[in-house]
C-alpha positions in Angstrom: -22.2 -4.5 -66.1 -22.7 -4.9 -62.3 -20.9 -1.6 -61.5 -22.9 0.2 -64.1 -26.2 -1.2 -62.7 -25.1 -0.2 -59.2 -24.4 3.4 -60.4 -27.7 3.5 -62.2 -29.4 2.3 -59.1 -27.8 5.0 -57.1 -28.8 7.6 -59.6 -32.4 6.4 -59.7 -32.5 6.3 -55.9 -32.1 10.1 -56.0 -35.2 10.5 -58.2 -38.4 11.5 -56.3 -40.6 8.5 -55.9 -44.0 8.8 -57.5 -47.1 8.4 -55.4 -49.1 6.4 -57.9 -47.6 2.9 -57.3 -50.2 1.3 -59.6 -49.2 3.6 -62.5 -45.5 3.0 -62.1 -45.8 -0.8 -61.8 -48.2 -1.2 -64.8 -46.2 1.2 -66.9 -43.0 -0.6 -66.3 -44.7 -3.9 -66.9 -46.0 -2.8 -70.2 -42.6 -1.4 -71.3 -41.0 -4.7 -70.2 -43.6 -6.8 -72.2 -42.8 -5.0 -75.5 -39.4 -6.7 -75.8 -39.7 -9.6 -78.2 -36.2 -11.0 -79.0 -33.9 -12.3 -76.3 -30.7 -10.9 -77.8 -32.3 -7.4 -77.8 -34.0 -7.7 -74.5 -31.0 -7.8 -72.1 -30.5 -4.1 -72.3 -34.3 -3.6 -71.7 -34.2 -5.9 -68.7 -31.3 -3.9 -67.1 -33.1 -0.6 -67.8 -36.4 -1.8 -66.3 -34.5 -3.3 -63.4 -32.9 -0.1 -62.5 -36.0 2.0 -62.9 -37.9 -0.4 -60.6 -35.2 -0.5 -58.0 -35.2 3.2 -57.8 -38.9 3.9 -58.2 -40.7 1.2 -56.3 -38.7 1.0 -53.1 -41.5 3.0 -51.4 -41.2 1.6 -47.9 -40.2 -1.6 -46.0 -43.9 -2.5 -45.9 -44.6 -2.1 -49.6 -43.2 -2.8 -53.0 -39.6 -3.8 -52.8 -38.7 -4.6 -56.4 -36.3 -7.4 -57.3 -35.7 -8.3 -60.9 -33.8 -11.6 -61.3 -32.1 -12.2 -64.6 -33.9 -15.0 -66.4 -33.9 -18.3 -64.5 -35.1 -20.2 -67.5 -33.3 -21.5 -70.5 -34.0 -20.7 -74.2 -36.0 -17.6 -75.1 -38.8 -17.5 -72.6 -37.8 -16.2 -69.1 -39.4 -15.7 -65.7 -38.3 -13.3 -63.1 -39.5 -11.7 -59.8 -41.2 -8.5 -61.0 -41.9 -7.1 -57.6 -42.5 -7.9 -53.9 -45.0 -6.7 -51.4 -43.7 -6.9 -47.9 -44.7 -6.1 -44.3 -42.6 -7.0 -41.3 -43.9 -6.1 -37.9 -43.7 -7.8 -34.5 -46.6 -10.2 -35.0 -47.5 -9.5 -38.6 -45.4 -10.7 -41.5 -46.1 -10.7 -45.3 -43.8 -11.6 -48.1 -45.3 -11.8 -51.5 -43.3 -12.3 -54.7 -44.9 -11.5 -58.0 -43.6 -13.4 -61.0 -43.6 -12.2 -64.6 -43.1 -14.0 -67.9 -41.0 -12.4 -70.6 -40.3 -13.0 -74.3 -43.4 -14.9 -75.3 -44.2 -14.0 -78.9 -47.9 -14.3 -77.9 -48.0 -10.9 -76.2 -51.7 -11.2 -75.4 -51.2 -14.4 -73.4 -48.1 -13.0 -71.7 -49.8 -9.8 -70.7 -52.9 -11.6 -69.5 -50.8 -13.9 -67.3 -48.6 -11.1 -65.9 -51.5 -8.9 -65.1 -53.2 -11.8 -63.4 -50.1 -12.5 -61.3 -49.8 -8.8 -60.3 -53.5 -8.2 -59.6 -53.8 -11.4 -57.5 -50.7 -10.6 -55.5 -51.9 -7.0 -54.9 -55.3 -8.3 -53.8 -53.7 -10.8 -51.4 -51.5 -8.0 -49.9 -54.4 -5.6 -49.5 -56.5 -8.3 -47.9 -53.7 -9.0 -45.5 -53.4 -5.3 -44.7 -57.1 -5.1 -43.9 -56.9 -8.1 -41.6 -53.9 -6.6 -39.8 -55.8 -3.3 -39.2 -58.7 -5.2 -37.8 -56.5 -7.2 -35.5 -54.7 -4.1 -34.3 -58.0 -2.8 -32.9 -58.2 -5.8 -30.6 -56.1 -6.0 -27.5 -53.3 -8.6 -28.0 -54.5 -8.9 -31.6 -52.5 -12.1 -32.3 -50.3 -13.2 -35.1 -50.9 -13.2 -38.8 -48.7 -14.1 -41.7 -48.8 -14.7 -45.4 -46.1 -15.8 -47.8 -46.5 -16.2 -51.6 -44.1 -17.0 -54.3 -43.6 -19.3 -57.3 -41.7 -22.4 -58.4 -40.6 -23.3 -61.9 -41.8 -26.9 -62.0 -40.9 -27.6 -65.6 -38.6 -25.8 -68.1 -38.0 -27.8 -71.3 -37.7 -26.7 -74.9 -41.5 -26.9 -75.2 -43.1 -26.8 -71.7 -43.0 -24.1 -69.1 -44.9 -25.0 -65.9 -45.1 -22.3 -63.2 -46.5 -23.1 -59.7 -47.6 -20.1 -57.6 -48.2 -20.8 -53.9 -49.8 -19.0 -51.0 -49.2 -19.9 -47.3 -51.5 -18.3 -44.8 -50.5 -18.5 -41.2 -53.1 -18.0 -38.4 -52.3 -20.4 -35.6 -51.9 -23.3 -38.1 -51.1 -22.8 -41.7 -52.8 -23.5 -45.0 -51.1 -23.9 -48.4 -52.6 -23.5 -51.9 -51.0 -23.9 -55.3 -52.1 -22.7 -58.7 -50.4 -23.8 -61.9 -50.0 -22.4 -65.4 -48.5 -24.7 -68.1 -47.4 -23.0 -71.3 -46.5 -24.5 -74.7 -43.5 -22.3 -75.5 -43.3 -23.5 -79.1 -46.9 -22.9 -80.0 -47.3 -20.0 -77.6 -50.5 -21.2 -75.9 -51.8 -21.9 -72.4 -52.5 -25.6 -71.8 -55.6 -26.5 -69.8 -56.5 -29.9 -68.5 -59.6 -30.3 -70.7 -57.6 -29.3 -73.8 -55.4 -32.4 -73.4 -58.3 -34.9 -73.8 -60.9 -35.9 -76.4 -63.8 -35.6 -74.0 -64.8 -35.6 -70.3 -63.9 -39.3 -69.8 -60.6 -38.1 -68.5 -62.3 -37.1 -65.2 -63.3 -40.7 -64.4 -60.1 -42.2 -65.8 -57.8 -40.0 -63.8 -60.0 -40.2 -60.7 -59.9 -44.0 -60.6 -56.1 -44.0 -61.1 -55.7 -41.5 -58.2 -57.8 -43.7 -55.9 -55.6 -46.7 -56.8 -52.5 -44.8 -56.0 -53.8 -43.4 -52.7 -54.8 -46.9 -51.5 -51.5 -48.4 -52.7 -49.5 -45.7 -50.9 -51.4 -46.2 -47.6 -51.0 -50.0 -47.8 -47.2 -49.6 -48.3 -46.8 -46.8 -45.7 -49.0 -46.6 -42.6 -48.0 -43.0 -42.0 -49.8 -41.9 -45.1 -53.5 -41.1 -45.0 -55.8 -40.1 -47.8 -59.6 -39.7 -47.5 -60.6 -42.4 -49.9 -62.7 -45.5 -49.7 -60.6 -48.6 -49.4 -62.5 -51.7 -50.6 -60.0 -53.9 -48.7 -61.0 -52.3 -45.4 -64.3 -51.9 -43.7 -63.7 -48.8 -41.5 -65.0 -45.5 -42.8 -63.3 -42.1 -42.6 -65.2 -39.3 -40.8 -64.3 -37.1 -43.8 -66.0 -37.1 -47.1 -64.0 -39.5 -49.3 -62.4 -38.4 -52.6 -64.6 -39.3 -55.5 -63.6 -37.2 -58.6 -61.2 -34.5 -59.7 -62.4 -31.1 -60.7 -62.6 -30.7 -64.5 -60.1 -27.9 -64.1 -58.0 -29.7 -61.5 -54.6 -28.3 -60.6 -52.0 -30.0 -62.7 -48.7 -29.6 -64.5 -46.6 -31.5 -67.0 -43.3 -32.6 -65.7 -39.9 -32.7 -67.5 -40.6 -36.3 -68.5 -43.8 -35.4 -70.2 -46.0 -37.0 -67.5 -49.2 -35.5 -66.2 -49.0 -34.6 -62.5 -52.2 -34.0 -60.6 -51.9 -31.7 -57.6 -54.2 -31.3 -54.5 -53.9 -28.5 -52.0 -53.5 -29.0 -48.3 -56.6 -30.5 -46.8 -58.2 -31.3 -50.2 -57.8 -35.1 -50.0 -55.7 -35.7 -46.9 -55.0 -34.4 -43.3 -53.0 -31.2 -43.0 -49.8 -32.9 -42.1 -49.7 -34.4 -45.6 -49.4 -30.9 -47.1 -49.7 -30.4 -50.8 -49.8 -33.8 -52.5 -48.9 -34.7 -56.1 -49.7 -37.8 -58.2 -47.9 -38.7 -61.4 -50.3 -40.4 -63.8 -48.8 -43.2 -65.9 -49.1 -42.2 -69.6 -50.4 -45.6 -70.7 -53.5 -44.9 -68.6 -54.2 -41.8 -70.7 -53.2 -42.8 -74.2 -56.7 -43.7 -75.4 -58.3 -40.5 -74.3 -55.6 -38.0 -75.3 -56.2 -35.6 -78.1 -52.6 -36.3 -79.1 -49.2 -37.2 -77.6 -47.8 -33.7 -78.2 -47.4 -33.2 -74.4 -48.1 -36.5 -72.6 -45.7 -39.2 -73.7 
């Protein structure tokens, strides 16, 4: 199979590259999304892989396509659909675009994949614009962006994908966005959908404050911007009060809710992205069901 793919790649490399990158990417994506059964999809994956390798290798600074054979178990799979890259002396971009495959809910799959592609393209285009502006300035400085994804959870029922962006301008900032999918019922799980009403905001927020205070009392190197009733000193930063109703989260492999804060959200930059696992017993009375949180 590998030799055949290499030969196909060579053959496709001899094909003239189309100018309309958007057309090629979206066409290949839609073709890829039509595959519905895993045992029938492997040939399609190989075909799309070779087409993309031959057609999208436009330049070192643009779409270098890498399709990784599924990294997830069972039917649903995730792979790197394409990459946007720039590597110059003081400017560096490396943006990986994930794609989900083999969800029976094609509408959900297409919506997520188009979102991943469009957000990544917008990130790269914004980076290009900033680079062009800096190049007009003498000693324009350094600029970098890296984006990719992590599979946080892959069980028979739950798929949680975390997509991150690291911007580097002097210091760095890191943001994460998560999508959690019920693979069995073919739907996207949102934080509000897990609970009976908005009480979850206060319940989770109070649990987070307790965990923050407890962690700081046990380890003096940890700092969170939260009011500690056991101490009188006040932080110069606004203390954490409540989570956002659509707060970043995922469900881990043990069916526990994990709340995530981006860098600088609730703590100094050196703390990075911080996560808190919420004990399920704290949530049982306000959950719609124990389908996901156990």
